[in-house]
C-alpha positions in Angstrom: -16.4 -41.2 18.7 -18.9 -38.4 18.5 -17.8 -37.0 21.9 -14.1 -37.2 20.7 -14.9 -35.2 17.6 -16.8 -32.6 19.6 -13.8 -32.3 22.0 -11.4 -31.9 19.1 -13.7 -29.2 17.6 -13.8 -27.4 21.0 -10.0 -27.5 21.2 -9.8 -26.0 17.7 -12.2 -23.2 18.7 -10.3 -22.5 21.9 -7.0 -22.4 20.1 -8.4 -20.1 17.4 -9.7 -17.8 20.2 -6.3 -17.8 21.8 -4.6 -17.0 18.5 -6.8 -13.9 17.8 -7.0 -12.8 21.4 -5.4 -9.5 20.6 -2.4 -7.7 21.8 -3.5 -7.2 25.4 -4.4 -10.7 26.6 -2.9 -14.0 25.5 -4.3 -17.3 26.6 -1.8 -19.8 27.8 -1.9 -23.4 26.5 -3.2 -24.6 29.9 -6.2 -22.2 29.5 -7.2 -23.8 26.2 -6.3 -27.4 26.9 -9.0 -30.0 26.9 -7.3 -32.9 28.8 -4.6 -33.5 31.4 -2.5 -36.5 32.4 -3.6 -38.6 35.4 -0.1 -39.8 36.1 3.5 -39.3 35.0 3.8 -40.6 31.5 6.5 -40.9 28.8 6.2 -38.6 25.8 7.4 -40.2 22.5 8.3 -38.6 19.2 8.3 -40.3 15.8 11.8 -40.4 14.2 12.3 -42.2 10.9 9.1 -44.2 11.5 10.0 -45.4 15.0 8.9 -44.0 18.4 11.6 -42.6 20.6 11.4 -41.3 24.2 11.6 -37.5 24.4 10.8 -36.8 28.0 8.5 -37.5 30.9 5.3 -35.5 31.3 4.4 -35.0 35.0 0.9 -35.9 36.3 -1.5 -33.1 35.7 0.2 -31.9 32.4 -2.3 -30.2 30.2 -2.6 -31.5 26.6 -4.9 -31.6 23.6 -5.4 -35.0 21.8 -5.0 -34.5 18.1 -6.3 -37.8 16.8 -2.9 -39.1 15.5 -2.0 -42.8 16.0 0.9 -45.1 15.2 0.1 -48.5 13.7 1.1 -51.3 15.9 1.4 -49.2 19.0 -1.0 -48.4 21.8 -0.4 -44.7 21.7 -2.3 -41.5 20.9 -1.1 -38.2 19.5 -1.2 -35.1 21.6 -0.3 -31.4 21.3 1.5 -30.1 24.3 2.4 -26.5 25.1 1.3 -25.1 21.7 4.6 -26.4 20.4 5.2 -30.1 20.9 3.4 -32.8 19.0 4.1 -36.3 20.3 2.6 -39.5 21.5 1.7 -41.0 24.9 0.2 -44.3 25.8 -3.6 -44.5 25.9 -5.6 -44.5 29.1 -3.6 -41.8 31.0 -5.8 -38.7 30.2 -8.8 -37.2 31.9 -11.0 -34.3 30.9 -9.7 -30.8 31.9 -13.0 -29.1 30.9 -15.7 -27.5 33.1 -19.1 -26.1 32.2 -20.0 -22.7 33.6 -23.4 -20.9 33.6 -23.4 -17.2 32.5 -25.8 -14.6 34.0 -28.0 -15.0 30.9 -28.4 -18.6 31.7 -26.2 -19.7 28.7 -23.8 -22.5 29.5 -20.3 -22.7 28.0 -17.6 -25.3 28.3 -14.1 -24.0 29.0 -10.8 -25.3 30.3 -10.6 -25.6 34.1 -7.4 -23.6 34.0 -9.2 -20.7 32.4 -11.5 -20.1 35.4 -8.4 -19.4 37.5 -8.0 -16.0 35.8 -11.0 -13.8 35.8 -9.4 -11.4 33.3 -8.5 -14.2 30.9 -11.9 -15.9 31.2 -13.8 -12.7 30.6 -11.6 -11.8 27.6 -12.3 -15.2 26.0 -16.1 -15.0 26.8 -16.3 -11.5 25.3 -14.8 -12.7 22.1 -16.5 -16.1 21.9 -20.0 -15.5 23.2 -20.2 -11.7 23.7 -20.9 -12.0 27.4 -18.8 -11.7 30.6 -19.1 -12.5 34.2 -19.8 -9.3 36.3 -18.9 -10.8 39.7 -16.1 -12.9 41.0 -18.0 -16.2 40.9 -19.3 -18.6 38.4 -21.9 -21.5 38.5 -20.9 -24.9 37.3 -23.2 -27.5 35.5 -24.4 -28.8 38.8 -25.6 -25.4 39.9 -22.8 -25.0 42.5 -21.2 -21.5 42.8 -17.4 -21.1 42.8 -15.1 -18.1 43.0 -13.1 -17.1 40.0 -9.3 -17.2 40.4 -7.3 -14.1 40.5 -4.3 -15.2 38.5 -3.0 -12.4 36.3 -3.8 -12.8 32.7 -0.8 -13.3 30.4 -0.1 -10.3 28.1 2.2 -9.8 25.1 4.3 -7.5 27.4 5.1 -10.5 29.6 7.1 -12.1 26.8 10.7 -12.0 27.8 12.0 -11.3 24.3 9.6 -8.4 24.0 10.6 -6.7 27.2 14.3 -7.5 27.5 13.7 -7.3 31.3 16.1 -8.5 34.0 14.7 -12.0 34.0 15.3 -12.4 30.3 18.8 -11.0 30.5 19.5 -13.5 33.3 18.1 -16.4 31.3 20.3 -15.4 28.4 23.4 -15.1 30.6 22.8 -18.6 32.0 22.4 -20.1 28.5 25.7 -18.6 27.4 27.4 -20.0 30.5 25.8 -23.4 30.2 25.8 -24.0 26.5 29.2 -22.5 25.7 30.5 -20.9 22.5 31.6 -22.3 19.2 35.2 -21.8 18.0 35.3 -22.1 14.2 38.5 -22.7 12.3 39.2 -21.9 8.7 41.8 -23.9 6.7 43.4 -22.4 3.5 44.9 -24.2 0.5 48.3 -24.3 2.2 47.0 -25.9 5.3 47.2 -22.8 7.4 44.4 -22.6 10.0 42.8 -19.4 11.4 40.1 -18.9 14.1 37.3 -16.9 12.5 34.1 -15.3 13.6 31.1 -16.7 11.6 28.4 -14.3 10.4 26.3 -17.2 9.0 26.8 -20.6 7.5 25.4 -22.2 4.3 25.7 -25.7 2.9 28.2 -24.5 0.3 29.5 -21.1 1.3 29.6 -19.3 4.6 30.2 -15.6 5.6 33.1 -15.2 8.0 35.3 -12.4 9.3 38.8 -13.1 7.8 41.8 -10.7 7.8 39.5 -8.0 9.1 36.8 -8.2 6.5 33.7 -10.2 5.7 34.4 -12.9 3.1 32.3 -15.8 1.6 34.4 -18.9 2.0 33.7 -22.6 1.2 31.9 -24.1 4.1 33.9 -27.4 3.8 37.0 -25.4 4.8 35.4 -24.7 8.2 35.6 -27.0 11.2 34.4 -26.8 14.8 34.2 -28.9 17.8 31.2 -31.2 17.3 30.0 -34.5 18.6 27.5 -34.9 15.8 27.9 -37.7 13.2 29.7 -36.6 10.0 26.4 -36.6 8.1 24.7 -34.3 10.7 27.2 -31.5 11.3 25.0 -29.0 9.5 21.2 -28.5 10.0 18.4 -26.6 8.5 15.2 -25.6 10.3 12.8 -27.8 8.5 9.7 -26.2 6.8 6.5 -26.4 8.8 3.1 -24.9 9.1 4.3 -22.0 11.2 7.5 -20.8 9.6 9.5 -21.0 12.8 11.0 -23.5 15.2 11.9 -22.8 18.9 15.5 -22.8 20.1 15.5 -23.3 23.8 17.9 -22.8 26.7 17.8 -26.4 27.8 16.4 -29.8 26.6 13.0 -29.1 28.2 9.8 -27.7 26.9 9.6 -25.6 30.0 12.9 -23.9 29.4 13.3 -20.3 28.0 12.8 -19.8 24.3 16.0 -18.1 23.2 14.8 -17.3 19.7 12.2 -18.5 17.2 14.3 -19.6 14.2 12.9 -19.0 10.8 12.5 -22.1 8.7 15.3 -22.8 6.1 17.9 -21.2 8.4 21.2 -23.1 8.4 23.0 -23.9 11.6 26.2 -25.5 12.9 25.4 -28.7 14.9 27.3 -29.2 18.1 25.6 -32.3 19.5 22.7 -34.6 18.5 21.1 -36.1 21.6 18.0 -38.1 22.3 15.1 -35.9 21.0 17.2 -32.7 21.1 20.0 -31.1 19.1 22.4 -28.4 20.3 23.0 -25.9 17.6 24.7 -22.5 17.0 22.9 -19.8 15.0 26.2 -17.8 14.7 24.8 -14.4 15.7 25.8 -12.1 18.5 22.3 -11.9 20.0 21.7 -15.5 21.0 23.8 -18.3 22.6 23.8 -21.8 21.5 20.6 -23.6 22.2 18.5 -26.7 21.7 16.0 -27.5 19.0 13.9 -30.7 18.7 15.7 -33.1 16.4 12.5 -33.7 14.5 12.4 -30.0 13.6 15.7 -30.2 11.7 17.0 -31.6 8.4 20.7 -32.7 8.6 23.5 -32.5 6.1 27.3 -33.3 6.0 29.8 -30.6 5.4 31.0 -31.6 2.0 29.3 -29.4 -0.6 31.9 -28.4 -3.2 29.9 -28.0 -6.4 28.2 -24.6 -6.7 28.0 -21.4 -8.7 28.5 -18.0 -7.1 25.9 -15.3 -7.9 23.9 -12.4 -6.6 20.4 -11.0 -6.5 19.2 -8.9 -9.5 16.0 -7.9 -11.2 14.6 -6.2 -8.1 15.1 -3.0 -6.2 16.0 -2.1 -2.6 12.4 -1.0 -2.0 11.0 -4.0 -3.7 13.1 -7.0 -2.7 12.5 -10.6 -3.6 11.6 -13.4 -1.2 13.2 -16.8 -1.0 10.8 -19.8 -0.8 10.7 -23.0 1.2 9.9 -25.0 -1.9 10.2 -24.5 -5.7 6.7 -23.1 -6.1 5.2 -19.7 -5.6 2.5 -21.4 -3.4 5.1 -22.3 -0.8 5.8 -20.0 2.2 7.8 -16.9 1.4 10.8 -16.4 3.6 13.3 -13.6 4.2 13.4 -10.9 1.5 16.7 -9.8 -0.1 17.6 -6.8 -2.2 19.8 -6.3 -5.3 23.5 -7.3 -5.1 22.9 -9.7 -2.1 25.5 -12.5 -2.7 24.1 -16.0 -3.1 25.3 -19.5 -3.9 23.5 -21.7 -6.5 23.7 -25.4 -5.5 21.5 -26.6 -8.4 19.1 -25.4 -11.0 15.9 -27.3 -10.3 14.2 -26.4 -13.6 13.7 -23.5 -16.0 12.1 -21.4 -13.2 13.8 -22.3 -9.9 17.2 -22.8 -8.4 18.3 -24.2 -5.0 20.4 -21.6 -3.3 22.2 -20.6 -0.1 21.7 -16.9 0.8 22.2 -14.9 3.9 22.3 -18.0 6.1 19.3 -19.7 4.6 19.0 -22.6 2.3 15.9 -22.2 0.1 14.6 -21.8 -3.5 14.7 -18.7 -5.7 13.2 -17.9 -9.1 16.0 -18.0 -11.8 14.9 -14.6 -13.1 16.3 -12.9 -9.9 19.7 -14.6 -10.2 22.7 -12.8 -11.7 26.3 -13.5 -12.1 28.6 -12.5 -9.2 30.7 -9.4 -9.6 34.4 -10.2 -10.4 36.5 -10.3 -7.2 38.1 -7.0 -6.3 41.8 -6.9 -7.4 44.2 -5.6 -4.7 47.2 -3.5 -5.6 50.4 -5.6 -5.7 51.9 -3.7 -2.8 48.8 -4.3 -0.7 48.9 -8.0 -1.6 52.5 -8.3 -0.7 52.0 -6.5 2.6 49.1 -8.7 3.5 51.1 -11.8 2.6 53.9 -10.7 4.9 51.5 -10.0 7.7 49.4 -13.2 7.6 48.8 -16.0 5.1 45.8 -15.1 2.9 42.9 -17.6 2.3 42.2 -18.9 -1.2 39.8 -16.9 -3.2 36.2 -18.1 -3.3 35.4 -20.0 -6.6 34.8 -17.7 -9.5 31.2 -17.3 -10.8 30.1 -19.3 -13.7 28.9 -16.3 -15.6 27.6 -18.2 -18.7 25.3 -20.4 -16.6 24.0 -17.6 -14.6 23.6 -15.3 -17.6 21.4 -17.9 -19.2 19.0 -17.9 -16.2 19.1 -14.1 -15.8 16.1 -12.5 -17.5 14.6 -9.0 -17.0 12.0 -8.9 -14.2 8.4 -8.6 -15.5 6.6 -5.4 -14.5 4.0 -7.4 -12.7 6.4 -9.7 -10.8 5.4 -10.4 -7.2 6.4 -7.6 -4.9 8.3 -9.4 -2.1 7.5 -8.2 1.4 10.2 -7.2 3.7 9.9 -9.6 6.6 8.1 -8.1 9.5 9.5 -8.5 13.0 8.8 -11.9 14.6 5.3 -12.2 16.0 5.5 -11.9 19.8 3.9 -14.8 21.5 3.8 -15.7 25.1 6.3 -18.3 26.2 3.6 -21.0 26.1 2.5 -19.9 22.7 4.2 -21.1 19.6 2.6 -22.8 16.7 2.1 -26.0 14.7 5.2 -27.6 13.4 7.1 -25.8 16.0 4.7 -27.3 18.3 7.3 -29.8 18.3 9.6 -27.9 20.6 9.8 -27.7 24.2 9.6 -24.4 27.5 10.3 -21.3 31.3 13.8 -20.8 32.9 16.9 -22.7 32.0 
């Protein structure tokens, strides 16, 4: 037990060192892993309290045991590839650590994969013990001398999304070709159906391009080809410790990360498979991709009760952040400025409401919610011309001004200044984080 605790502590130190390794060198997961599999073994994930097979880990796969167990099962919890947390049967791991002796005589324990890269090893040693290896060799705990490997150290610049290089472009093109596109149909009150381009979806209302302009429409009026059960056609990136989940090109942890999806983002579900779900983010930059099913919360497309509104009580330079939960202590998400349209699904209490906004489903302080502007009135001639050209969709539900006016209060001078979200942190393709460490990684 004592050795196990020490190994877990070492893994934590190695991971922390990797996380703060700076912009120039990024340690891969293999370079911080403490164990590896001795044979091919099944990886399980916990879904609704039961273990389900996710994939097979080859022999020699680097992992970090995390101490998790499942009652009644002979399995142990592991972290794999910075992103995936799952379970494997016990007795299939061996140590992946080696002890090296520094010129000063000090001994340090590192992952065996770390000594394959002199640059990466020296980077870690400099940060952790303030010492480096001058030559191209190291001495192990038995006094034997070995040559350091010459593998190139990973850098932030190697991240495909950061560089937009030919390899990344090729991966994206393959994902578009393999995963397909989503054709979304809008149905109006008269039963007329129109193909529409979706800007974003929400549980209650979605932004689509209709009759040449952006319009918020009831999501229940939208349909698309999906193999998902009726109660799983919409999904939200579930809150986690890291604020993002990985969407990948294929159902494999080694496939390309297409995008790191911020938690609370709403997506169309195309197919729910064993361990993985094919989703569409509805943006022009990324194709459809796969997210671990355990990283998603699912919903049916049937929300009809809501109140239309907009952001108020803030400024463009001082926007307000949505929250994952109805408390200021929860993670702050995307920031929105004044006049941003929103949809109130419910008022949780005197302080908070559950809202759809900009493609996210989250919580917002009531003091920042205002009644929606009245819909713009078209000139009769324009209305008639539009009607003759194409059938017009039904107007979005009118705002419940009285309810929203009740919750709208002036913004206190000392109200929290919401930060405009910074660009996504660039991590190497082995490096994601905790709850997302339930997703899987290179080349589709």
